[in-house]
N, C-alpha and C positions, 0 to 999 in steps of 0.2 A: 146393793141398790145405790144409785147415784142421784143426787139432787143439787140443783144450782142455788137453792134457798139456803143461805148461811145459818138460818135459825131452825132448820129441819133437824128433828131428832128421830133416829131410826128406832122403831119399836119392834121388838122381837115378840111375836104372838105365840111362840111355841109354849107348850104346856110341859111342865116338869114330869118326867115319867113316874116319879114317886107319888104324884097327885092324881095319876090316871088309873082308873080301874078298867081292866079288860075282861070281857066275858067270853069264855071258851065253851063251845058246845059241839055236839055231833048234829049233822043235818043230812037228810036224804031227799028233801023236797025238790022236785024239778031236776033231779039228777039221774033219772032212769033207775032208781033203786040203789044206786051206789052211794056209799057213805063219804062224807067230807067233814072236815073239822073247820068250824067257823069261829073267827076271832072278831068280836064286835066291841065298840066303845072307844076306838082310837080317836084321839083329838090331837090334831097337829097338821103339819104340812103333808101334802100328798106324796112328796118325794121321801119323807121319813116313813110313811106307811109302806111305800114300795120297797124301801130298804129293809124294813122289818120283815115284810112278807118274803123277800128273797132270802134273808137269813133263816127264817123258819123252814122254808121249803128245802134249802140246802142241807140243814141239819137233820131233817126228817127223810131226805132222799126221795122226795116226791115233787109233783108239780102243783100248780094252783094259780091263784091270782090275788091281786091286792088293788082294790079301787073302792071309791065311795065310802070310805071309813071302815071297811071290813076286809079281812084277809080270809081267803079260802085255801085250805091245805087239803090235797086229795088224800082220802083214806081216813081210817079211824086212828088219829094221832092225838086225841084230846089230852091225855095225860102227859105225853112228851112235850107237846106245845106249851102246856101250862107250866111245866118245869123249866123250859127254856126261857119263857117270859119272866118267871120269878127270878131266875139267875141274872137276867138283865136289869132287874130292879122294879118291874111293874107289879102292881097289885092285881091279882088274878082271882076271878070267881068262876067256878064251874057251873054251867047251866045244863039242865036236863039230867036224865038218868044214866 
């Protein structure tokens, strides 16, 4: 970011990943009966969310999406996604059965 104001101080509003708790669950609603893994609770920049979603999809070898503060990974990959997030330093809680 660039500013012509000499007194401007750049504020980084990103949240430290160690302070963030992500909730990982299975979801079938509105997907024609197909199961997807849902990651909720991400706080930060949209580009960081997209990068994390891309990482998870690549490591799981499936498709999905990342937008509006949540990541959707196709298929029942809840345990693998949770392990990958923990390895990156996130606090993870599993939701649902």
